[in-house]
N, C-alpha and C positions, 0 to 999 in steps of 0.2 A: 813318266809323267810328271809335269811341273804346273805348279799354278803360277800365272803371269799376268801381266795386266799390259793392256794397250793402251797408248794415250795418243786420242786422234787429234792432230793440230787444227784449228781454226772452225771447228763445226759448231752450228747453232749460236753464233756470233752475230748480231746485229741482222738476223734475218737471212742471213746467207748461209750457205752448205747445210740445211736443214737435214738432219736424220734423227728423226725419232728413236728415242733409247729401245722402244719395244722393237723395232725394225731392225735396229742394230744386235740387240739380244738373238733373234730369231736368224737374222744373216751368220752370225757367229755358231749358233747351236748347228745352223744348216752345213758349215764347214767341218763339223764332227766336233768342234770344242764341247767340253762340259763344264759343269760348274759356273755357266757364265751369269754374269751379274752385270750392271752399272752402276755407278755413281755420279750424282746429279746428272745435268743435261749438257755436259760439256765434253763428252768424249772418254770417259774413263770406263774400260771396259775389263773386267776379271774372266780368266778363262783357264781352264786346265787341258793341258795338250802335251802330247808327246813329242811335238816338233819343236826344233830350236827357236828362239825368238827371231831370228832374223827370217826364218820361213815363215814364222806366223805374222810378221810385219809385210811381208809380200805377199801372202793370202788375203789378209783383210785389206790390204789398200787395193788389191787388184778386185775382189768382191765387191767394195765400197763402190768403186769406179764404174763398175757393171751394174750394179743395183741401183745407184742413185744418180749416174751421168757425171759425176765430178771427182777429181784426184784431190786426196787428201793424205798428208804425211802421218804416217803410222809409226810410233816408237813403242816398242816392247821390252819391258824389264820382267826378269821374275821376281817373285815374292822376296827372294833372300837379296836379291840386287836392291829391292825398294827398301826393306829393312836396313841395309847396308847403307843407302843413301840418307835415310833420317837419322841414322846414328853419327852419323859424317857431319851432320849440319854443324856450320861453324859459328851459327849464331842461334844457340839455344834458348838466349834470354829474350830474342828479339819478337816481336808481335807475329805470332803464327800465320797472320793473314797478310802481312807485308814480308816475309821471308819467304822467298821462292826458291824453285830448284826447276832448273833448265834441264830437261833431258835430252841430249844431243842424239843426233841420227848417225852422227859421224865425228872426225876430227875436226875441232874448230882451226881457225886459223892459226898460223904460227905466232903470231903477235897478237893474240886475243887479249891478253891480259893488257896491253897498252891500248888498244882499241877501247876497250872497256874502260879503262881508267882516264882517258882523255873525254869519255862520255857521260862518265857518272859525277854524280854530285857528292860534295863533303860527306854527306850522312847516306851514302848508298856503299857502303863496304861490299866486296864481293871475293869469292873465292873461286878460282879456275880449276876445275877436278880434269879427270882424264874422261870422263863421260857424262858430267854434271857442271854445271856453272850455279853457283849459291849467290843470291844477290839479297841483301836487307835493304829495302826501301824505306829510309827511315821517315821520308815526309809524305810517304804513300805512293802505291802504285799505279794509281791512276792520274798522278801529276807529274809522273817522271819522263824526263826525256830519254834518259836510257832505256826504260822499260818501251817506248814507241820505236826505238831504233835499232833493239835487241838483236833480233835476228839477223838483218843485214851486218852489224858490228862482227857478228862471230863467224860469218861466213859458211854456216850450215844450218840446215833446219833443226830448231828446236822446239819442244813443246814445253810449256812452263806451268806449273802448278805451285802454288803455295803449300808452306808444310801442313797446313792445317788439312787440306784436301787430300796431300799424300798419305798422311795418318789414317784419313777416314777411308781412303782405298785400299792402305793395308791391311784394316781392320777388316773390310769387305772381302779381300782375298784370302785371308786367316780364315774366315768364315767357310769360304767356298772351299780351302784345302781341307778342312775339317768334316765338311759334308761328303767331299767327293774322294777324299784320301789323298796322300802326296804322291 
């Protein structure tokens, strides 16, 4: 059994792909996951499962499509992986609401660093990792051309969370793990 977090991409944004968090928790519990909890209204789902993260991704994506009638990308990381992602944050002194982690569903384009460099503003440093990409949006995420073009640039689906949200989800996952057992 491991504590995992599923990040759902693009739900409850601008009135599209609406997924009530109570329904998402019920769906996850119905799949046999325990320690189920959600954080915010943007698709951060904590669960405990004996399945590998890739299996949880497939099960959740299929169940969401069946239940809600639309496809959504699901990216799952273990609690240990999320702790490591936070520890690896190359911008620890940045505003936690403007420093983001993009959790990738697969390997990005081979030239992803070049693509990002061409789109990033001077005050948008970034670091490309193996399964995550960190960006510090110096002038604000909402005003960034890079943020608006991010997914097509990297060539793979990614769900992006700021480090403040990731820290909150880690705390929620730690509470679930303590309640459910590792």
